[in-house]
CHARMM internal coordinates of N, CA and C (Angstrom, degrees):
IC EDIT
DIST 1 N 1 CA 1.4452
DIST 1 CA 1 C 1.5302
ANGL 1 N 1 CA 1 C 110.23
DIST 1 C 2 N 1.3408
ANGL 1 CA 1 C 2 N 115.72
DIHE 1 N 1 CA 1 C 2 N -45.33
DIST 2 N 2 CA 1.4608
ANGL 1 C 2 N 2 CA 120.04
DIHE 1 CA 1 C 2 N 2 CA -177.87
DIST 2 CA 2 C 1.5339
ANGL 2 N 2 CA 2 C 111.27
DIHE 1 C 2 N 2 CA 2 C -60.60
DIST 2 C 3 N 1.3142
ANGL 2 CA 2 C 3 N 116.75
DIHE 2 N 2 CA 2 C 3 N -39.01
DIST 3 N 3 CA 1.4678
ANGL 2 C 3 N 3 CA 120.60
DIHE 2 CA 2 C 3 N 3 CA -179.50
DIST 3 CA 3 C 1.5257
ANGL 3 N 3 CA 3 C 111.08
DIHE 2 C 3 N 3 CA 3 C -64.71
DIST 3 C 4 N 1.3144
ANGL 3 CA 3 C 4 N 117.47
DIHE 3 N 3 CA 3 C 4 N -37.74
DIST 4 N 4 CA 1.4651
ANGL 3 C 4 N 4 CA 121.60
DIHE 3 CA 3 C 4 N 4 CA 179.38
DIST 4 CA 4 C 1.5245
ANGL 4 N 4 CA 4 C 109.84
DIHE 3 C 4 N 4 CA 4 C -66.05
DIST 4 C 5 N 1.3118
ANGL 4 CA 4 C 5 N 116.33
DIHE 4 N 4 CA 4 C 5 N -47.02
DIST 5 N 5 CA 1.4692
ANGL 4 C 5 N 5 CA 120.56
DIHE 4 CA 4 C 5 N 5 CA -179.98
DIST 5 CA 5 C 1.5203
ANGL 5 N 5 CA 5 C 110.34
DIHE 4 C 5 N 5 CA 5 C -62.97
DIST 5 C 6 N 1.3380
ANGL 5 CA 5 C 6 N 117.01
DIHE 5 N 5 CA 5 C 6 N -45.27
DIST 6 N 6 CA 1.4653
ANGL 5 C 6 N 6 CA 120.55
DIHE 5 CA 5 C 6 N 6 CA 179.30
DIST 6 CA 6 C 1.5247
ANGL 6 N 6 CA 6 C 111.77
DIHE 5 C 6 N 6 CA 6 C -59.79
DIST 6 C 7 N 1.3110
ANGL 6 CA 6 C 7 N 116.45
DIHE 6 N 6 CA 6 C 7 N -39.23
DIST 7 N 7 CA 1.4695
ANGL 6 C 7 N 7 CA 120.88
DIHE 6 CA 6 C 7 N 7 CA 179.45
DIST 7 CA 7 C 1.5292
ANGL 7 N 7 CA 7 C 110.60
DIHE 6 C 7 N 7 CA 7 C -59.70
DIST 7 C 8 N 1.3188
ANGL 7 CA 7 C 8 N 116.77
DIHE 7 N 7 CA 7 C 8 N -48.56
DIST 8 N 8 CA 1.4665
ANGL 7 C 8 N 8 CA 119.86
DIHE 7 CA 7 C 8 N 8 CA -177.01
DIST 8 CA 8 C 1.5367
ANGL 8 N 8 CA 8 C 112.56
DIHE 7 C 8 N 8 CA 8 C -74.60
DIST 8 C 9 N 1.3167
ANGL 8 CA 8 C 9 N 117.47
DIHE 8 N 8 CA 8 C 9 N -31.80
DIST 9 N 9 CA 1.4611
ANGL 8 C 9 N 9 CA 119.38
DIHE 8 CA 8 C 9 N 9 CA 174.06
DIST 9 CA 9 C 1.5280
ANGL 9 N 9 CA 9 C 110.63
DIHE 8 C 9 N 9 CA 9 C -64.50
DIST 9 C 10 N 1.3261
ANGL 9 CA 9 C 10 N 116.53
DIHE 9 N 9 CA 9 C 10 N -38.97
DIST 10 N 10 CA 1.4568
ANGL 9 C 10 N 10 CA 119.89
DIHE 9 CA 9 C 10 N 10 CA 177.72
DIST 10 CA 10 C 1.5210
ANGL 10 N 10 CA 10 C 110.41
DIHE 9 C 10 N 10 CA 10 C -63.79
DIST 10 C 11 N 1.3195
ANGL 10 CA 10 C 11 N 117.16
DIHE 10 N 10 CA 10 C 11 N -42.17
DIST 11 N 11 CA 1.4690
ANGL 10 C 11 N 11 CA 120.19
DIHE 10 CA 10 C 11 N 11 CA 177.66
DIST 11 CA 11 C 1.5259
ANGL 11 N 11 CA 11 C 110.92
DIHE 10 C 11 N 11 CA 11 C -60.27
DIST 11 C 12 N 1.3135
ANGL 11 CA 11 C 12 N 117.20
DIHE 11 N 11 CA 11 C 12 N -41.42
DIST 12 N 12 CA 1.4689
ANGL 11 C 12 N 12 CA 120.91
DIHE 11 CA 11 C 12 N 12 CA 178.18
DIST 12 CA 12 C 1.5157
ANGL 12 N 12 CA 12 C 112.02
DIHE 11 C 12 N 12 CA 12 C -62.54
DIST 12 C 13 N 1.3223
ANGL 12 CA 12 C 13 N 115.52
DIHE 12 N 12 CA 12 C 13 N -46.73
DIST 13 N 13 CA 1.4617
ANGL 12 C 13 N 13 CA 118.51
DIHE 12 CA 12 C 13 N 13 CA -177.73
DIST 13 CA 13 C 1.5257
ANGL 13 N 13 CA 13 C 112.09
DIHE 12 C 13 N 13 CA 13 C -71.69
DIST 13 C 14 N 1.3321
ANGL 13 CA 13 C 14 N 117.67
DIHE 13 N 13 CA 13 C 14 N -30.59
DIST 14 N 14 CA 1.4681
ANGL 13 C 14 N 14 CA 121.02
DIHE 13 CA 13 C 14 N 14 CA 178.25
DIST 14 CA 14 C 1.5271
ANGL 14 N 14 CA 14 C 112.14
DIHE 13 C 14 N 14 CA 14 C -61.14
DIST 14 C 15 N 1.3164
ANGL 14 CA 14 C 15 N 116.37
DIHE 14 N 14 CA 14 C 15 N -33.94
DIST 15 N 15 CA 1.4740
ANGL 14 C 15 N 15 CA 120.27
DIHE 14 CA 14 C 15 N 15 CA -179.83
DIST 15 CA 15 C 1.5302
ANGL 15 N 15 CA 15 C 111.49
DIHE 14 C 15 N 15 CA 15 C -104.71
DIST 15 C 16 N 1.3243
ANGL 15 CA 15 C 16 N 115.28
DIHE 15 N 15 CA 15 C 16 N 15.84
DIST 16 N 16 CA 1.4701
ANGL 15 C 16 N 16 CA 123.80
DIHE 15 CA 15 C 16 N 16 CA 175.25
DIST 16 CA 16 C 1.5297
ANGL 16 N 16 CA 16 C 113.82
DIHE 15 C 16 N 16 CA 16 C 58.09
DIST 16 C 17 N 1.3155
ANGL 16 CA 16 C 17 N 116.07
DIHE 16 N 16 CA 16 C 17 N 39.40
DIST 17 N 17 CA 1.4632
ANGL 16 C 17 N 17 CA 119.77
DIHE 16 CA 16 C 17 N 17 CA 173.87
DIST 17 CA 17 C 1.5233
ANGL 17 N 17 CA 17 C 111.42
DIHE 16 C 17 N 17 CA 17 C -88.76
DIST 17 C 18 N 1.3097
ANGL 17 CA 17 C 18 N 115.77
DIHE 17 N 17 CA 17 C 18 N 13.22
DIST 18 N 18 CA 1.4631
ANGL 17 C 18 N 18 CA 120.97
DIHE 17 CA 17 C 18 N 18 CA 177.04
DIST 18 CA 18 C 1.5252
ANGL 18 N 18 CA 18 C 110.55
DIHE 17 C 18 N 18 CA 18 C -101.83
DIST 18 C 19 N 1.3254
ANGL 18 CA 18 C 19 N 115.37
DIHE 18 N 18 CA 18 C 19 N 44.91
DIST 19 N 19 CA 1.4591
ANGL 18 C 19 N 19 CA 121.54
DIHE 18 CA 18 C 19 N 19 CA 178.02
DIST 19 CA 19 C 1.5228
ANGL 19 N 19 CA 19 C 109.28
DIHE 18 C 19 N 19 CA 19 C -125.79
DIST 19 C 20 N 1.3124
ANGL 19 CA 19 C 20 N 115.40
DIHE 19 N 19 CA 19 C 20 N 142.24
DIST 20 N 20 CA 1.4620
ANGL 19 C 20 N 20 CA 121.36
DIHE 19 CA 19 C 20 N 20 CA 177.47
DIST 20 CA 20 C 1.5243
ANGL 20 N 20 CA 20 C 109.20
DIHE 19 C 20 N 20 CA 20 C -136.94
DIST 20 C 21 N 1.3391
ANGL 20 CA 20 C 21 N 117.02
DIHE 20 N 20 CA 20 C 21 N 146.97
DIST 21 N 21 CA 1.4656
ANGL 20 C 21 N 21 CA 119.62
DIHE 20 CA 20 C 21 N 21 CA 178.39
DIST 21 CA 21 C 1.5272
ANGL 21 N 21 CA 21 C 111.44
DIHE 20 C 21 N 21 CA 21 C -86.13
DIST 21 C 22 N 1.3152
ANGL 21 CA 21 C 22 N 115.74
DIHE 21 N 21 CA 21 C 22 N 53.80
DIST 22 N 22 CA 1.4607
ANGL 21 C 22 N 22 CA 120.99
DIHE 21 CA 21 C 22 N 22 CA -176.60
DIST 22 CA 22 C 1.5248
ANGL 22 N 22 CA 22 C 109.66
DIHE 21 C 22 N 22 CA 22 C -158.79
DIST 22 C 23 N 1.3101
ANGL 22 CA 22 C 23 N 115.87
DIHE 22 N 22 CA 22 C 23 N 172.26
DIST 23 N 23 CA 1.4662
ANGL 22 C 23 N 23 CA 120.24
DIHE 22 CA 22 C 23 N 23 CA 177.23
DIST 23 CA 23 C 1.5290
ANGL 23 N 23 CA 23 C 109.06
DIHE 22 C 23 N 23 CA 23 C -70.68
DIST 23 C 24 N 1.3144
ANGL 23 CA 23 C 24 N 116.16
DIHE 23 N 23 CA 23 C 24 N 140.96
DIST 24 N 24 CA 1.4642
ANGL 23 C 24 N 24 CA 122.98
DIHE 23 CA 23 C 24 N 24 CA 179.26
DIST 24 CA 24 C 1.5284
ANGL 24 N 24 CA 24 C 107.96
DIHE 23 C 24 N 24 CA 24 C -107.96
DIST 24 C 25 N 1.3272
ANGL 24 CA 24 C 25 N 116.94
DIHE 24 N 24 CA 24 C 25 N 138.75
DIST 25 N 25 CA 1.4654
ANGL 24 C 25 N 25 CA 119.38
DIHE 24 CA 24 C 25 N 25 CA 178.35
DIST 25 CA 25 C 1.5221
ANGL 25 N 25 CA 25 C 109.53
DIHE 24 C 25 N 25 CA 25 C -57.88
DIST 25 C 26 N 1.2991
ANGL 25 CA 25 C 26 N 116.30
DIHE 25 N 25 CA 25 C 26 N 145.58
DIST 26 N 26 CA 1.4569
ANGL 25 C 26 N 26 CA 122.98
DIHE 25 CA 25 C 26 N 26 CA -173.09
DIST 26 CA 26 C 1.5280
ANGL 26 N 26 CA 26 C 112.95
DIHE 25 C 26 N 26 CA 26 C -52.90
DIST 26 C 27 N 1.3150
ANGL 26 CA 26 C 27 N 117.14
DIHE 26 N 26 CA 26 C 27 N -42.47
DIST 27 N 27 CA 1.4671
ANGL 26 C 27 N 27 CA 121.10
DIHE 26 CA 26 C 27 N 27 CA -177.29
DIST 27 CA 27 C 1.5242
ANGL 27 N 27 CA 27 C 112.52
DIHE 26 C 27 N 27 CA 27 C -62.60
DIST 27 C 28 N 1.3279
ANGL 27 CA 27 C 28 N 117.03
DIHE 27 N 27 CA 27 C 28 N -26.47
DIST 28 N 28 CA 1.4613
ANGL 27 C 28 N 28 CA 120.74
DIHE 27 CA 27 C 28 N 28 CA -176.88
DIST 28 CA 28 C 1.5286
ANGL 28 N 28 CA 28 C 113.39
DIHE 27 C 28 N 28 CA 28 C -104.86
DIST 28 C 29 N 1.3040
ANGL 28 CA 28 C 29 N 117.88
DIHE 28 N 28 CA 28 C 29 N -12.67
DIST 29 N 29 CA 1.4612
ANGL 28 C 29 N 29 CA 121.06
DIHE 28 CA 28 C 29 N 29 CA -175.58
DIST 29 CA 29 C 1.5180
ANGL 29 N 29 CA 29 C 111.32
DIHE 28 C 29 N 29 CA 29 C -69.72
DIST 29 C 30 N 1.3233
ANGL 29 CA 29 C 30 N 115.76
DIHE 29 N 29 CA 29 C 30 N 133.76
DIST 30 N 30 CA 1.4576
ANGL 29 C 30 N 30 CA 120.27
DIHE 29 CA 29 C 30 N 30 CA 175.79
DIST 30 CA 30 C 1.5276
ANGL 30 N 30 CA 30 C 108.81
DIHE 29 C 30 N 30 CA 30 C -68.12
DIST 30 C 31 N 1.3254
ANGL 30 CA 30 C 31 N 116.80
DIHE 30 N 30 CA 30 C 31 N 140.46
DIST 31 N 31 CA 1.4654
ANGL 30 C 31 N 31 CA 118.99
DIHE 30 CA 30 C 31 N 31 CA -179.93
DIST 31 CA 31 C 1.5312
ANGL 31 N 31 CA 31 C 111.51
DIHE 30 C 31 N 31 CA 31 C -72.69
DIST 31 C 32 N 1.3028
ANGL 31 CA 31 C 32 N 115.58
DIHE 31 N 31 CA 31 C 32 N 160.91
DIST 32 N 32 CA 1.4695
ANGL 31 C 32 N 32 CA 122.98
DIHE 31 CA 31 C 32 N 32 CA 172.50
DIST 32 CA 32 C 1.5286
ANGL 32 N 32 CA 32 C 113.15
DIHE 31 C 32 N 32 CA 32 C 61.90
DIST 32 C 33 N 1.3195
ANGL 32 CA 32 C 33 N 117.20
DIHE 32 N 32 CA 32 C 33 N 44.88
DIST 33 N 33 CA 1.4612
ANGL 32 C 33 N 33 CA 121.00
DIHE 32 CA 32 C 33 N 33 CA 177.20
DIST 33 CA 33 C 1.5194
ANGL 33 N 33 CA 33 C 109.58
DIHE 32 C 33 N 33 CA 33 C -97.18
DIST 33 C 34 N 1.3046
ANGL 33 CA 33 C 34 N 115.21
DIHE 33 N 33 CA 33 C 34 N 150.41
DIST 34 N 34 CA 1.4585
ANGL 33 C 34 N 34 CA 121.45
DIHE 33 CA 33 C 34 N 34 CA 176.34
DIST 34 CA 34 C 1.5311
ANGL 34 N 34 CA 34 C 108.08
DIHE 33 C 34 N 34 CA 34 C -74.79
DIST 34 C 35 N 1.3132
ANGL 34 CA 34 C 35 N 116.45
DIHE 34 N 34 CA 34 C 35 N 117.30
DIST 35 N 35 CA 1.4660
ANGL 34 C 35 N 35 CA 121.11
DIHE 34 CA 34 C 35 N 35 CA -177.90
DIST 35 CA 35 C 1.5274
ANGL 35 N 35 CA 35 C 112.59
DIHE 34 C 35 N 35 CA 35 C -63.11
DIST 35 C 36 N 1.3218
ANGL 35 CA 35 C 36 N 117.98
DIHE 35 N 35 CA 35 C 36 N -18.65
DIST 36 N 36 CA 1.4667
ANGL 35 C 36 N 36 CA 121.70
DIHE 35 CA 35 C 36 N 36 CA -179.51
DIST 36 CA 36 C 1.5207
ANGL 36 N 36 CA 36 C 113.36
DIHE 35 C 36 N 36 CA 36 C -84.56
DIST 36 C 37 N 1.3207
ANGL 36 CA 36 C 37 N 116.89
DIHE 36 N 36 CA 36 C 37 N -12.48
DIST 37 N 37 CA 1.4620
ANGL 36 C 37 N 37 CA 120.67
DIHE 36 CA 36 C 37 N 37 CA 178.94
DIST 37 CA 37 C 1.5274
ANGL 37 N 37 CA 37 C 110.20
DIHE 36 C 37 N 37 CA 37 C -75.98
DIST 37 C 38 N 1.3228
ANGL 37 CA 37 C 38 N 116.14
DIHE 37 N 37 CA 37 C 38 N 135.55
DIST 38 N 38 CA 1.4688
ANGL 37 C 38 N 38 CA 120.22
DIHE 37 CA 37 C 38 N 38 CA 178.90
DIST 38 CA 38 C 1.5268
ANGL 38 N 38 CA 38 C 111.23
DIHE 37 C 38 N 38 CA 38 C -71.68
DIST 38 C 39 N 1.3282
ANGL 38 CA 38 C 39 N 117.45
DIHE 38 N 38 CA 38 C 39 N -44.48
DIST 39 N 39 CA 1.4577
ANGL 38 C 39 N 39 CA 121.88
DIHE 38 CA 38 C 39 N 39 CA -177.78
DIST 39 CA 39 C 1.5152
ANGL 39 N 39 CA 39 C 109.05
DIHE 38 C 39 N 39 CA 39 C -83.08
DIST 39 C 40 N 1.3359
ANGL 39 CA 39 C 40 N 115.46
DIHE 39 N 39 CA 39 C 40 N 126.82
DIST 40 N 40 CA 1.4635
ANGL 39 C 40 N 40 CA 122.34
DIHE 39 CA 39 C 40 N 40 CA -176.64
DIST 40 CA 40 C 1.5263
ANGL 40 N 40 CA 40 C 109.68
DIHE 39 C 40 N 40 CA 40 C -109.45
DIST 40 C 41 N 1.3172
ANGL 40 CA 40 C 41 N 116.50
DIHE 40 N 40 CA 40 C 41 N 144.25
DIST 41 N 41 CA 1.4655
ANGL 40 C 41 N 41 CA 122.28
DIHE 40 CA 40 C 41 N 41 CA -179.50
DIST 41 CA 41 C 1.5267
ANGL 41 N 41 CA 41 C 109.25
DIHE 40 C 41 N 41 CA 41 C -95.54
DIST 41 C 42 N 1.3210
ANGL 41 CA 41 C 42 N 115.43
DIHE 41 N 41 CA 41 C 42 N 132.63
DIST 42 N 42 CA 1.4635
ANGL 41 C 42 N 42 CA 120.34
DIHE 41 CA 41 C 42 N 42 CA 175.11
DIST 42 CA 42 C 1.5199
ANGL 42 N 42 CA 42 C 108.97
DIHE 41 C 42 N 42 CA 42 C -112.59
DIST 42 C 43 N 1.3031
ANGL 42 CA 42 C 43 N 115.98
DIHE 42 N 42 CA 42 C 43 N 149.24
DIST 43 N 43 CA 1.4620
ANGL 42 C 43 N 43 CA 122.31
DIHE 42 CA 42 C 43 N 43 CA 176.67
DIST 43 CA 43 C 1.5134
ANGL 43 N 43 CA 43 C 108.92
DIHE 42 C 43 N 43 CA 43 C -114.99
DIST 43 C 44 N 1.3233
ANGL 43 CA 43 C 44 N 117.00
DIHE 43 N 43 CA 43 C 44 N 142.67
DIST 44 N 44 CA 1.4622
ANGL 43 C 44 N 44 CA 119.11
DIHE 43 CA 43 C 44 N 44 CA 176.05
DIST 44 CA 44 C 1.5301
ANGL 44 N 44 CA 44 C 110.42
DIHE 43 C 44 N 44 CA 44 C -63.49
DIST 44 C 45 N 1.3094
ANGL 44 CA 44 C 45 N 115.99
DIHE 44 N 44 CA 44 C 45 N 149.24
DIST 45 N 45 CA 1.4635
ANGL 44 C 45 N 45 CA 121.74
DIHE 44 CA 44 C 45 N 45 CA 176.12
DIST 45 CA 45 C 1.5189
ANGL 45 N 45 CA 45 C 108.63
DIHE 44 C 45 N 45 CA 45 C -120.95
DIST 45 C 46 N 1.2969
ANGL 45 CA 45 C 46 N 116.04
DIHE 45 N 45 CA 45 C 46 N 155.77
DIST 46 N 46 CA 1.4603
ANGL 45 C 46 N 46 CA 121.05
DIHE 45 CA 45 C 46 N 46 CA 179.56
DIST 46 CA 46 C 1.5244
ANGL 46 N 46 CA 46 C 109.65
DIHE 45 C 46 N 46 CA 46 C -63.98
DIST 46 C 47 N 1.3037
ANGL 46 CA 46 C 47 N 116.06
DIHE 46 N 46 CA 46 C 47 N 131.74
DIST 47 N 47 CA 1.4572
ANGL 46 C 47 N 47 CA 121.57
DIHE 46 CA 46 C 47 N 47 CA -179.23
DIST 47 CA 47 C 1.5230
ANGL 47 N 47 CA 47 C 111.42
DIHE 46 C 47 N 47 CA 47 C -70.40
DIST 47 C 48 N 1.3099
ANGL 47 CA 47 C 48 N 115.04
DIHE 47 N 47 CA 47 C 48 N 146.29
DIST 48 N 48 CA 1.4594
ANGL 47 C 48 N 48 CA 121.27
DIHE 47 CA 47 C 48 N 48 CA 174.73
DIST 48 CA 48 C 1.5314
ANGL 48 N 48 CA 48 C 110.63
DIHE 47 C 48 N 48 CA 48 C -93.65
DIST 48 C 49 N 1.3251
ANGL 48 CA 48 C 49 N 116.82
DIHE 48 N 48 CA 48 C 49 N -2.01
DIST 49 N 49 CA 1.4608
ANGL 48 C 49 N 49 CA 122.50
DIHE 48 CA 48 C 49 N 49 CA -177.91
DIST 49 CA 49 C 1.5250
ANGL 49 N 49 CA 49 C 108.53
DIHE 48 C 49 N 49 CA 49 C -91.24
DIST 49 C 50 N 1.3158
ANGL 49 CA 49 C 50 N 116.55
DIHE 49 N 49 CA 49 C 50 N 136.98
DIST 50 N 50 CA 1.4663
ANGL 49 C 50 N 50 CA 120.73
DIHE 49 CA 49 C 50 N 50 CA 179.43
DIST 50 CA 50 C 1.5258
ANGL 50 N 50 CA 50 C 110.29
DIHE 49 C 50 N 50 CA 50 C -92.12
DIST 50 C 51 N 1.3233
ANGL 50 CA 50 C 51 N 116.04
DIHE 50 N 50 CA 50 C 51 N 162.94
DIST 51 N 51 CA 1.4580
ANGL 50 C 51 N 51 CA 121.01
DIHE 50 CA 50 C 51 N 51 CA 176.44
DIST 51 CA 51 C 1.5300
ANGL 51 N 51 CA 51 C 110.12
DIHE 50 C 51 N 51 CA 51 C -60.77
DIST 51 C 52 N 1.3065
ANGL 51 CA 51 C 52 N 117.43
DIHE 51 N 51 CA 51 C 52 N -37.81
DIST 52 N 52 CA 1.4687
ANGL 51 C 52 N 52 CA 121.06
DIHE 51 CA 51 C 52 N 52 CA 179.44
DIST 52 CA 52 C 1.5285
ANGL 52 N 52 CA 52 C 110.40
DIHE 51 C 52 N 52 CA 52 C -62.55
DIST 52 C 53 N 1.3243
ANGL 52 CA 52 C 53 N 117.23
DIHE 52 N 52 CA 52 C 53 N -42.63
DIST 53 N 53 CA 1.4603
ANGL 52 C 53 N 53 CA 120.72
DIHE 52 CA 52 C 53 N 53 CA 178.13
DIST 53 CA 53 C 1.5216
ANGL 53 N 53 CA 53 C 110.93
DIHE 52 C 53 N 53 CA 53 C -62.56
DIST 53 C 54 N 1.3108
ANGL 53 CA 53 C 54 N 117.53
DIHE 53 N 53 CA 53 C 54 N -39.34
DIST 54 N 54 CA 1.4625
ANGL 53 C 54 N 54 CA 120.97
DIHE 53 CA 53 C 54 N 54 CA 177.77
DIST 54 CA 54 C 1.5206
ANGL 54 N 54 CA 54 C 110.53
DIHE 53 C 54 N 54 CA 54 C -64.48
DIST 54 C 55 N 1.3273
ANGL 54 CA 54 C 55 N 116.25
DIHE 54 N 54 CA 54 C 55 N -45.48
DIST 55 N 55 CA 1.4598
ANGL 54 C 55 N 55 CA 120.45
DIHE 54 CA 54 C 55 N 55 CA 178.89
DIST 55 CA 55 C 1.5278
ANGL 55 N 55 CA 55 C 111.50
DIHE 54 C 55 N 55 CA 55 C -61.60
DIST 55 C 56 N 1.3231
ANGL 55 CA 55 C 56 N 117.05
DIHE 55 N 55 CA 55 C 56 N -38.69
DIST 56 N 56 CA 1.4617
ANGL 55 C 56 N 56 CA 121.13
DIHE 55 CA 55 C 56 N 56 CA 179.49
DIST 56 CA 56 C 1.5268
ANGL 56 N 56 CA 56 C 111.65
DIHE 55 C 56 N 56 CA 56 C -68.23
DIST 56 C 57 N 1.3129
ANGL 56 CA 56 C 57 N 115.65
DIHE 56 N 56 CA 56 C 57 N -29.73
DIST 57 N 57 CA 1.4581
ANGL 56 C 57 N 57 CA 120.96
DIHE 56 CA 56 C 57 N 57 CA 179.83
DIST 57 CA 57 C 1.5093
ANGL 57 N 57 CA 57 C 109.81
DIHE 56 C 57 N 57 CA 57 C -67.17
END
COOR INIT
IC SEED 1 N 1 CA 1 C
IC BUILD
């Protein structure tokens, strides 16, 4: 499961679809961004959810 998610997250970031015109939570915000830019870059973070929890869902 993790490999599938990582694959698609990489595709998103490769074409810069990881940008939003809003504030990004600190844990996900890319470092060294220009505070004057409207569009903010977010980075994926490691999930706290386990495969077992997903299967149970």
